DRENTORKOL-3810 file (N, C-alpha, C; in nm, 4 decimals):
REM DRENTORKOL-3810
@n.u->-16.9048; n.v->-5.6005; n.w->-14.4690; ca.u->-16.7965; ca.v->-5.6162; ca.w->-14.4202; c.u->-16.7518; c.v->-5.7056; c.w->-14.3441
@n.u->-16.6294; n.v->-5.7590; n.w->-14.3557; ca.u->-16.5927; ca.v->-5.8712; ca.w->-14.3047; c.u->-16.4953; c.v->-5.8694; c.w->-14.1796
@n.u->-16.4085; n.v->-5.7536; n.w->-14.1677; ca.u->-16.3227; ca.v->-5.6595; ca.w->-14.0626; c.u->-16.3163; c.v->-5.5465; c.w->-14.0698
@n.u->-16.2764; n.v->-5.4836; n.w->-13.9843; ca.u->-16.2507; ca.v->-5.3222; ca.w->-13.9558; c.u->-16.1144; c.v->-5.3192; c.w->-13.9192
@n.u->-16.0640; n.v->-5.2128; n.w->-13.9532; ca.u->-15.8984; ca.v->-5.1753; ca.w->-13.9694; c.u->-15.9088; c.v->-5.0235; c.w->-13.9116
@n.u->-15.8591; n.v->-5.0520; n.w->-13.7341; ca.u->-15.8577; ca.v->-4.9041; ca.w->-13.7077; c.u->-15.7173; c.v->-4.8261; c.w->-13.7622
@n.u->-15.7881; n.v->-4.7145; n.w->-13.8010; ca.u->-15.6400; ca.v->-4.6265; ca.w->-13.8530; c.u->-15.6070; c.v->-4.4944; c.w->-13.7647
@n.u->-15.6372; n.v->-4.5379; n.w->-13.6329; ca.u->-15.5988; ca.v->-4.4529; ca.w->-13.5065; c.u->-15.4449; c.v->-4.4542; c.w->-13.5330
@n.u->-15.3794; n.v->-4.3009; n.w->-13.4953; ca.u->-15.2296; ca.v->-4.3265; ca.w->-13.4858; c.u->-15.1872; c.v->-4.4008; c.w->-13.3446
@n.u->-15.2730; n.v->-4.4225; n.w->-13.2450; ca.u->-15.2532; ca.v->-4.4978; ca.w->-13.1104; c.u->-15.3990; c.v->-4.5479; c.w->-13.0697
@n.u->-15.3996; n.v->-4.6240; n.w->-12.9645; ca.u->-15.5141; ca.v->-4.6937; ca.w->-12.9724; c.u->-15.6005; c.v->-4.6128; c.w->-12.9062
@n.u->-15.5535; n.v->-4.5197; n.w->-12.8112; ca.u->-15.6404; ca.v->-4.4053; ca.w->-12.7086; c.u->-15.6703; c.v->-4.3007; c.w->-12.7660
@n.u->-15.6412; n.v->-4.2417; n.w->-12.9121; ca.u->-15.6369; ca.v->-4.1332; ca.w->-13.0065; c.u->-15.8025; c.v->-4.1144; c.w->-12.9874
@n.u->-15.8479; n.v->-3.9822; n.w->-12.9551; ca.u->-16.0063; ca.v->-3.9830; ca.w->-13.0229; c.u->-16.0401; c.v->-3.9975; c.w->-13.1668
@n.u->-16.1658; n.v->-4.0076; n.w->-13.1448; ca.u->-16.2238; ca.v->-4.0435; ca.w->-13.2514; c.u->-16.2216; c.v->-3.9060; c.w->-13.3949
@n.u->-16.2224; n.v->-3.9196; n.w->-13.5392; ca.u->-16.2245; ca.v->-3.8231; ca.w->-13.5987; c.u->-16.1292; c.v->-3.8343; c.w->-13.7137
@n.u->-16.0549; n.v->-3.9529; n.w->-13.7367; ca.u->-15.9621; ca.v->-3.9904; ca.w->-13.8523; c.u->-16.0828; c.v->-3.9868; c.w->-13.9943
@n.u->-16.2012; n.v->-4.0043; n.w->-13.9706; ca.u->-16.2737; ca.v->-3.9998; ca.w->-14.1190; c.u->-16.1850; c.v->-4.0516; c.w->-14.2297
@n.u->-16.1836; n.v->-4.1898; n.w->-14.2372; ca.u->-16.1288; ca.v->-4.2434; ca.w->-14.3533; c.u->-16.2289; c.v->-4.2283; c.w->-14.4854
@n.u->-16.1724; n.v->-4.1722; n.w->-14.6129; ca.u->-16.2614; ca.v->-4.1471; ca.w->-14.6902; c.u->-16.2005; c.v->-4.1988; c.w->-14.8111
@n.u->-16.0925; n.v->-4.2673; n.w->-14.8322; ca.u->-16.0328; ca.v->-4.3123; ca.w->-14.9700; c.u->-15.9535; c.v->-4.4395; c.w->-14.9689
@n.u->-15.9496; n.v->-4.5377; n.w->-15.0380; ca.u->-15.8581; ca.v->-4.6144; ca.w->-15.0117; c.u->-15.7799; c.v->-4.6646; c.w->-15.1569
@n.u->-15.6602; n.v->-4.6977; n.w->-15.1054; ca.u->-15.5759; ca.v->-4.7534; ca.w->-15.2018; c.u->-15.4885; c.v->-4.9152; c.w->-15.1901
@n.u->-15.4794; n.v->-4.9755; n.w->-15.2932; ca.u->-15.4009; ca.v->-5.1271; ca.w->-15.2563; c.u->-15.2679; c.v->-5.0956; c.w->-15.3674
@n.u->-15.1750; n.v->-5.1565; n.w->-15.2951; ca.u->-15.0600; ca.v->-5.1479; ca.w->-15.4063; c.u->-15.0693; c.v->-5.2807; c.w->-15.4877
@n.u->-15.0284; n.v->-5.2634; n.w->-15.5925; ca.u->-15.0403; ca.v->-5.3643; ca.w->-15.7096; c.u->-15.0142; c.v->-5.5324; c.w->-15.6475
@n.u->-14.8947; n.v->-5.5434; n.w->-15.5634; ca.u->-14.9061; ca.v->-5.6591; ca.w->-15.4849; c.u->-14.9892; c.v->-5.7216; c.w->-15.3938
@n.u->-15.0672; n.v->-5.6161; n.w->-15.3455; ca.u->-15.1873; ca.v->-5.6243; ca.w->-15.2359; c.u->-15.1096; c.v->-5.6486; c.w->-15.1056
@n.u->-15.0145; n.v->-5.5958; n.w->-15.0716; ca.u->-14.9413; ca.v->-5.6425; ca.w->-14.9688; c.u->-14.9314; c.v->-5.5184; c.w->-14.8806
@n.u->-14.9948; n.v->-5.3929; n.w->-14.9430; ca.u->-15.0212; ca.v->-5.2618; ca.w->-14.8733; c.u->-15.1120; c.v->-5.1712; c.w->-14.9004
@n.u->-15.1910; n.v->-5.1485; n.w->-14.7803; ca.u->-15.3253; ca.v->-5.0813; ca.w->-14.8092; c.u->-15.2887; c.v->-4.9342; c.w->-14.7734
@n.u->-15.2900; n.v->-4.8347; n.w->-14.8653; ca.u->-15.3362; ca.v->-4.6936; ca.w->-14.7847; c.u->-15.4722; c.v->-4.6155; c.w->-14.7746
@n.u->-15.5095; n.v->-4.5691; n.w->-14.6592; ca.u->-15.5843; ca.v->-4.4873; ca.w->-14.6155; c.u->-15.5824; c.v->-4.3765; c.w->-14.6212
@n.u->-15.6808; n.v->-4.2725; n.w->-14.6617; ca.u->-15.6633; ca.v->-4.1538; ca.w->-14.6619; c.u->-15.7582; c.v->-4.0719; c.w->-14.5304
@n.u->-15.7197; n.v->-4.0146; n.w->-14.4445; ca.u->-15.7485; ca.v->-3.9878; ca.w->-14.3166; c.u->-15.7779; c.v->-3.8333; c.w->-14.3451
@n.u->-15.9263; n.v->-3.8038; n.w->-14.3647; ca.u->-15.9559; ca.v->-3.6563; ca.w->-14.4051; c.u->-15.9430; c.v->-3.5774; c.w->-14.2543
@n.u->-16.0010; n.v->-3.6348; n.w->-14.1542; ca.u->-15.9899; ca.v->-3.5189; ca.w->-14.0113; c.u->-15.8471; c.v->-3.5126; c.w->-13.9576
@n.u->-15.7190; n.v->-3.6357; n.w->-14.0217; ca.u->-15.6385; ca.v->-3.6329; ca.w->-13.9279; c.u->-15.5003; c.v->-3.5845; c.w->-14.0584
@n.u->-15.5550; n.v->-3.5406; n.w->-14.1657; ca.u->-15.4468; ca.v->-3.4731; ca.w->-14.2648; c.u->-15.3365; c.v->-3.5846; c.w->-14.2873
@n.u->-15.3789; n.v->-3.7068; n.w->-14.2897; ca.u->-15.2832; ca.v->-3.8131; ca.w->-14.3458; c.u->-15.3124; c.v->-3.9083; c.w->-14.4166
@n.u->-15.2159; n.v->-3.9901; n.w->-14.4463; ca.u->-15.2455; ca.v->-4.1157; ca.w->-14.4942; c.u->-15.1808; c.v->-4.2294; c.w->-14.4369
@n.u->-15.2951; n.v->-4.3199; n.w->-14.3956; ca.u->-15.2234; ca.v->-4.4599; ca.w->-14.2913; c.u->-15.1683; c.v->-4.5789; c.w->-14.4186
@n.u->-15.0630; n.v->-4.6060; n.w->-14.3432; ca.u->-15.0082; ca.v->-4.7005; ca.w->-14.4424; c.u->-15.0438; c.v->-4.8314; c.w->-14.3696
@n.u->-15.0918; n.v->-4.9612; n.w->-14.4398; ca.u->-15.1353; ca.v->-5.0675; ca.w->-14.3230; c.u->-15.0801; c.v->-5.1795; c.w->-14.4102
@n.u->-15.0656; n.v->-5.2747; n.w->-14.3374; ca.u->-15.0191; ca.v->-5.4181; ca.w->-14.4128; c.u->-15.1148; c.v->-5.5198; c.w->-14.3642
@n.u->-15.1843; n.v->-5.5434; n.w->-14.4605; ca.u->-15.3151; ca.v->-5.6205; ca.w->-14.4374; c.u->-15.2783; c.v->-5.7781; c.w->-14.4126
@n.u->-15.3044; n.v->-5.8703; n.w->-14.3215; ca.u->-15.2928; ca.v->-6.0046; ca.w->-14.3102; c.u->-15.4046; c.v->-6.0877; c.w->-14.2414
@n.u->-15.4178; n.v->-6.2001; n.w->-14.2609; ca.u->-15.5057; ca.v->-6.2881; ca.w->-14.2186; c.u->-15.5681; c.v->-6.2963; c.w->-14.0331
@n.u->-15.3957; n.v->-6.2473; n.w->-13.9838; ca.u->-15.4383; ca.v->-6.2672; ca.w->-13.8192; c.u->-15.4553; c.v->-6.1078; c.w->-13.8079
@n.u->-15.4638; n.v->-6.0122; n.w->-13.8834; ca.u->-15.4931; ca.v->-5.8807; ca.w->-13.8529; c.u->-15.4103; c.v->-5.8007; c.w->-13.9135
@n.u->-15.4681; n.v->-5.6763; n.w->-13.9648; ca.u->-15.3737; ca.v->-5.5690; ca.w->-14.0059; c.u->-15.2929; c.v->-5.4945; c.w->-13.9207
@n.u->-15.1873; n.v->-5.4516; n.w->-13.9517; ca.u->-15.0831; ca.v->-5.3595; ca.w->-13.9029; c.u->-15.0697; c.v->-5.2327; c.w->-13.9400
@n.u->-15.0787; n.v->-5.0935; n.w->-13.8640; ca.u->-15.0551; ca.v->-4.9954; ca.w->-13.9004; c.u->-14.9179; c.v->-4.9823; c.w->-13.9165
@n.u->-14.8669; n.v->-4.9396; n.w->-14.0315; ca.u->-14.7012; ca.v->-4.9530; ca.w->-14.0526; c.u->-14.6727; c.v->-4.7817; c.w->-14.0139
@n.u->-14.7414; n.v->-4.7060; n.w->-14.0340; ca.u->-14.7163; ca.v->-4.5475; ca.w->-14.0166; c.u->-14.8167; c.v->-4.4778; c.w->-14.1061
@n.u->-14.8129; n.v->-4.3446; n.w->-14.0388; ca.u->-14.8684; ca.v->-4.2341; ca.w->-14.0778; c.u->-14.8148; c.v->-4.1251; c.w->-14.2091
@n.u->-14.8305; n.v->-4.0927; n.w->-14.3030; ca.u->-14.7907; ca.v->-3.9802; ca.w->-14.3654; c.u->-14.8640; c.v->-3.8290; c.w->-14.3946
@n.u->-14.7800; n.v->-3.7585; n.w->-14.3306; ca.u->-14.8671; ca.v->-3.6356; ca.w->-14.3297; c.u->-14.9100; c.v->-3.5632; c.w->-14.4778
@n.u->-14.9861; n.v->-3.5078; n.w->-14.4599; ca.u->-15.0289; ca.v->-3.4339; ca.w->-14.6040; c.u->-15.0731; c.v->-3.3173; c.w->-14.6084
@n.u->-15.1561; n.v->-3.2436; n.w->-14.7057; ca.u->-15.2308; ca.v->-3.1233; ca.w->-14.7119; c.u->-15.3691; c.v->-3.1468; c.w->-14.6255
@n.u->-15.4199; n.v->-3.0598; n.w->-14.6587; ca.u->-15.5926; ca.v->-3.0492; ca.w->-14.5781; c.u->-15.6772; c.v->-3.1393; c.w->-14.6181
@n.u->-15.7166; n.v->-3.2264; n.w->-14.5356; ca.u->-15.8377; ca.v->-3.3142; ca.w->-14.5549; c.u->-15.8181; c.v->-3.3964; c.w->-14.7004
@n.u->-15.7311; n.v->-3.4908; n.w->-14.7204; ca.u->-15.7413; ca.v->-3.5653; ca.w->-14.8377; c.u->-15.8527; c.v->-3.6598; c.w->-14.8810
@n.u->-15.8819; n.v->-3.6656; n.w->-14.9741; ca.u->-15.9995; ca.v->-3.7109; ca.w->-15.0031; c.u->-16.0032; c.v->-3.8336; c.w->-15.1201
@n.u->-15.8777; n.v->-3.8572; n.w->-15.1968; ca.u->-15.8836; ca.v->-3.9253; ca.w->-15.2903; c.u->-15.7334; c.v->-3.9711; c.w->-15.2871
@n.u->-15.6833; n.v->-4.0888; n.w->-15.3345; ca.u->-15.5299; ca.v->-4.1687; ca.w->-15.3671; c.u->-15.5753; c.v->-4.2114; c.w->-15.4841
@n.u->-15.4447; n.v->-4.2085; n.w->-15.5242; ca.u->-15.3841; ca.v->-4.2848; ca.w->-15.6586; c.u->-15.2607; c.v->-4.3315; c.w->-15.6610
@n.u->-15.2384; n.v->-4.4591; n.w->-15.7008; ca.u->-15.1002; ca.v->-4.4888; ca.w->-15.6832; c.u->-15.0037; c.v->-4.5272; c.w->-15.8490
@n.u->-14.8722; n.v->-4.4890; n.w->-15.8644; ca.u->-14.8542; ca.v->-4.5503; ca.w->-16.0057; c.u->-14.7494; c.v->-4.6558; c.w->-15.9730
@n.u->-14.6958; n.v->-4.7191; n.w->-16.0973; ca.u->-14.5442; ca.v->-4.7605; ca.w->-16.0531; c.u->-14.4540; c.v->-4.6960; c.w->-16.0479
@n.u->-14.3451; n.v->-4.7580; n.w->-16.0027; ca.u->-14.2262; ca.v->-4.6933; ca.w->-15.9699; c.u->-14.1545; c.v->-4.6387; c.w->-16.0834
@n.u->-14.1484; n.v->-4.7271; n.w->-16.2154; ca.u->-14.1037; ca.v->-4.7178; ca.w->-16.3219; c.u->-14.1869; c.v->-4.6491; c.w->-16.4357
@n.u->-14.2999; n.v->-4.6251; n.w->-16.3892; ca.u->-14.4033; ca.v->-4.5748; ca.w->-16.4982; c.u->-14.4307; c.v->-4.4067; c.w->-16.5183
END
């Protein structure tokens, strides 16, 4: 491990996100993290200066896998 990326919705949020799956966009500009305990998917923009949490997508109960497809596929 070389770096950790917080996936809390805000810095003072209690622990409990339980990130358990990741997917990277085909161009490498977006990282998606399944947060089991928060029932959400974090959308992260990785960079050399540090990752930016762009938002969270609410999903069903305890997401534990991710898959990406192409827009025209």
